[in-house]
C-alpha positions in Angstrom: 313.8 84.6 115.5 317.5 83.5 115.4 320.4 83.7 113.0 320.0 80.1 112.0 316.4 80.6 110.9 317.4 83.7 108.9 320.3 81.8 107.3 318.2 78.9 106.3 315.4 81.1 104.9 318.0 83.2 103.0 319.5 80.2 101.2 316.0 78.9 100.2 315.1 82.4 98.9 318.4 82.8 97.1 318.1 79.4 95.3 314.3 79.4 95.1 314.6 75.8 96.0 314.5 73.8 99.2 316.4 71.0 97.5 319.3 73.2 96.4 319.4 75.0 99.7 319.4 71.8 101.8 322.4 70.6 99.7 324.3 73.8 100.3 323.5 73.8 104.1 324.1 70.1 104.4 320.8 69.4 106.2 317.8 67.3 105.3 315.0 69.0 103.3 312.3 68.2 105.9 314.5 69.9 108.6 315.0 72.9 106.4 311.3 73.1 105.6 310.4 72.9 109.3 312.9 75.7 110.2 311.5 78.0 107.5 307.9 77.2 108.6 308.9 78.0 112.2 310.1 81.4 111.1 306.9 82.1 109.2 304.9 81.1 112.3 306.9 83.3 114.5 306.4 86.3 112.2 302.8 85.3 111.6 303.3 85.8 107.8 303.9 83.6 104.8 307.3 84.3 103.4 307.2 81.7 100.5 304.5 81.1 98.0 304.6 77.3 97.6 301.7 77.1 95.2 303.7 77.1 92.0 306.3 74.5 90.8 309.2 76.9 91.6 308.8 78.7 94.9 308.4 82.4 94.9 308.7 84.9 97.7 305.7 86.8 99.0 306.0 90.6 99.5 306.9 89.9 103.1 309.4 87.3 102.0 311.1 89.8 99.8 311.5 92.2 102.7 312.8 89.5 105.0 315.2 88.3 102.2 316.8 91.8 101.7 317.1 92.4 105.5 318.5 89.0 106.2 321.1 89.5 103.5 322.3 92.7 105.2 322.2 91.1 108.7 324.2 88.1 107.5 326.8 90.3 105.7 327.2 92.4 108.9 327.8 89.2 110.9 330.3 88.0 108.4 332.1 91.4 108.7 332.1 91.1 112.5 333.6 87.6 112.3 336.3 88.8 109.9 337.2 91.7 112.1 337.6 89.5 115.2 339.5 86.9 113.2 342.0 89.6 112.2 342.3 90.9 115.7 343.1 87.4 117.0 345.2 86.0 114.2 346.9 89.0 112.6 348.6 87.6 109.4 346.3 84.6 109.1 343.3 84.7 106.9 341.9 84.0 103.4 341.2 85.9 100.2 339.0 85.1 97.3 340.0 87.0 94.3 338.4 87.1 90.8 340.6 87.4 87.8 339.8 87.3 84.1 342.0 84.6 82.5 344.1 87.0 80.4 344.9 89.2 83.4 345.6 86.2 85.6 348.2 84.8 83.2 350.0 88.1 82.6 350.4 89.3 86.1 349.5 86.9 88.9 351.9 83.9 89.0 354.8 86.1 90.3 352.6 88.1 92.6 351.0 85.1 94.2 354.4 83.4 94.7 355.8 86.5 96.5 352.7 86.8 98.6 352.7 83.2 99.7 356.4 83.5 100.5 355.7 86.4 102.9 352.3 85.1 104.2 352.3 81.3 104.0 349.3 81.0 106.3 347.0 83.1 104.2 344.9 81.1 101.9 344.3 82.5 98.4 341.5 81.2 96.2 341.5 82.5 92.7 338.4 82.4 90.5 338.7 82.8 86.7 335.8 84.3 84.9 335.1 86.9 82.3 335.2 90.4 83.6 331.4 90.9 83.7 330.9 87.8 85.8 333.8 88.8 88.1 332.2 92.2 88.7 328.9 90.7 89.5 330.4 88.3 92.0 332.2 91.2 93.8 328.9 93.0 93.9 327.1 89.9 95.3 329.8 89.6 98.0 331.1 86.3 96.7 334.6 87.7 96.0 336.7 89.8 98.3 338.2 91.7 95.4 338.9 91.4 91.7 341.2 92.8 89.0 339.2 94.1 86.0 339.5 96.3 83.0 338.5 99.9 83.6 336.3 101.9 83.3 333.4 100.3 85.3 330.4 101.6 87.3 331.8 103.6 90.2 328.6 103.5 92.2 329.0 99.8 93.3 332.7 99.5 93.9 335.8 100.9 95.5 338.3 101.2 92.6 342.1 101.5 92.7 343.9 101.9 89.4 346.4 99.1 89.0 348.2 99.3 85.6 347.9 101.1 82.3 349.3 100.0 79.0 348.0 99.9 75.4 346.2 97.6 73.1 348.0 96.3 70.0 347.1 94.5 66.8 348.4 90.9 66.6 348.9 89.4 63.1 350.7 86.4 61.4 354.3 87.1 60.5 353.4 86.9 56.8 350.6 89.4 57.0 350.9 92.6 55.0 350.8 94.7 58.2 353.5 92.6 60.0 356.4 95.0 59.3 354.4 98.2 59.9 355.5 100.5 62.7 351.8 101.4 63.5 348.3 100.8 62.2 345.1 102.8 62.3 341.8 101.1 63.4 340.1 102.1 60.1 342.7 100.1 58.2 341.3 96.9 59.7 337.9 97.0 58.0 338.7 94.0 55.7 340.3 91.8 58.4 338.9 88.7 59.9 339.0 89.0 63.7 339.4 86.3 66.3 337.6 87.5 69.4 337.2 86.6 73.0 333.8 85.3 73.7 330.9 87.5 75.0 331.3 88.2 78.7 335.0 89.2 78.3 335.7 92.9 78.3 337.8 92.8 75.2 335.0 91.3 73.2 332.8 94.4 73.6 335.7 96.8 73.6 337.2 95.7 70.3 333.8 95.7 68.6 333.1 99.2 69.9 336.5 100.5 68.7 335.8 99.0 65.2 332.4 100.7 65.2 334.0 104.0 66.2 336.4 103.6 63.2 333.4 103.2 60.9 333.1 99.5 60.3 331.6 96.4 61.9 334.3 93.7 62.4 334.2 90.3 60.6 334.3 87.6 63.2 336.1 84.5 62.1 336.3 82.7 65.5 335.7 83.2 69.2 337.4 81.6 72.2 337.7 82.1 76.0 341.4 81.2 75.9 344.0 83.8 74.9 346.7 81.2 74.0 344.2 79.5 71.7 343.6 82.8 69.9 347.3 83.4 69.6 347.7 79.9 68.1 345.0 80.6 65.6 346.8 83.8 64.6 350.0 81.7 64.3 348.2 79.6 61.7 347.2 82.8 59.8 343.5 82.3 60.5 342.8 85.9 61.5 343.9 88.9 63.6 343.2 90.0 67.1 343.8 92.8 69.6 345.5 92.2 72.9 347.3 94.2 75.6 350.9 95.0 74.9 352.2 92.6 77.6 351.1 89.6 75.4 353.7 90.5 72.9 356.4 89.2 75.2 354.6 85.8 75.5 354.2 84.9 71.8 356.5 83.2 69.2 357.7 86.3 67.5 358.7 84.3 64.4 355.1 83.5 63.8 353.1 86.4 65.4 353.8 90.1 65.2 352.4 92.9 67.4 351.8 96.4 65.9 350.9 99.5 67.9 347.4 100.9 67.1 347.2 104.7 66.5 344.5 107.2 65.6 343.2 106.5 68.1 345.6 104.7 70.4 343.7 102.3 72.7 344.6 102.5 76.4 344.2 99.3 78.5 343.7 100.2 82.2 343.4 97.6 85.0 341.8 98.3 88.3 341.5 96.5 91.7 337.8 96.6 92.8 336.0 95.6 96.0 332.4 96.0 97.0 331.7 99.4 98.7 331.4 99.1 102.5 332.5 95.5 102.5 335.1 94.9 105.3 338.6 94.4 103.9 340.6 91.8 105.9 344.2 92.3 106.8 345.1 89.7 104.1 343.1 91.6 101.5 344.7 94.9 102.3 348.2 93.3 102.1 347.4 91.8 98.7 346.1 95.1 97.4 349.3 96.8 98.6 351.5 94.2 96.9 349.5 94.6 93.6 350.1 98.3 93.7 353.8 97.8 94.4 354.0 95.4 91.4 352.5 98.0 89.1 355.0 100.8 90.0 
């Protein structure tokens, strides 16, 4: 058994497809099939049930899949450690950022980081917070910035920034000149939400339920600026972090603090527990924390 055999089997098992795995590995499907069969012959066990249309793992295959995942992650950590030792400030980071968080905080941070470390590559992935968390858990992302709280069992978490959520309305709205607003007063409003998969979608619905009503949903979008544009056309209201108030046309859109209860909005930096943190990753985390001070 060698690492290449485990790698090939792992990709087939992950995608449950020889076709998809061969495309990812850039080898022919017959060569991939032969390599997996060689592994089965060596172990004297069938790892893949090929009888159905979509391949399934046997019980032995499930064991080999889980163990190969750990072995390959450990090898990746070894490579990362040696790379740091030899190259110091060179490296790469893959970071997950929900779109709203990325827009608010990251352009200045990334510019400063690239100025200090021009040889470190940064790849940013924009998804909703739930998908970002899952990709950190799966080892696909080095770290992510998400809205807290989240499950502490899977991640190492560092608090990044805390502010408050506010109500955003059209300038002609009856609430526009208010100094504050209570959640229960929003029971008749038409809300413009982020789509499911975004933390604020579930958070705002829950806060409305806590206040005694189910919100009326007028529209949903994955883009914060589109939602603000809809509010600017007086098509509904929404709830955003306070930082957004500085980004809107204040002649059209007004932001009002929410009280009773106030709604904290806390961001955290997360990484998978026990995953090796490269020099580059540690430096980016350090810079993020300096930015939030």
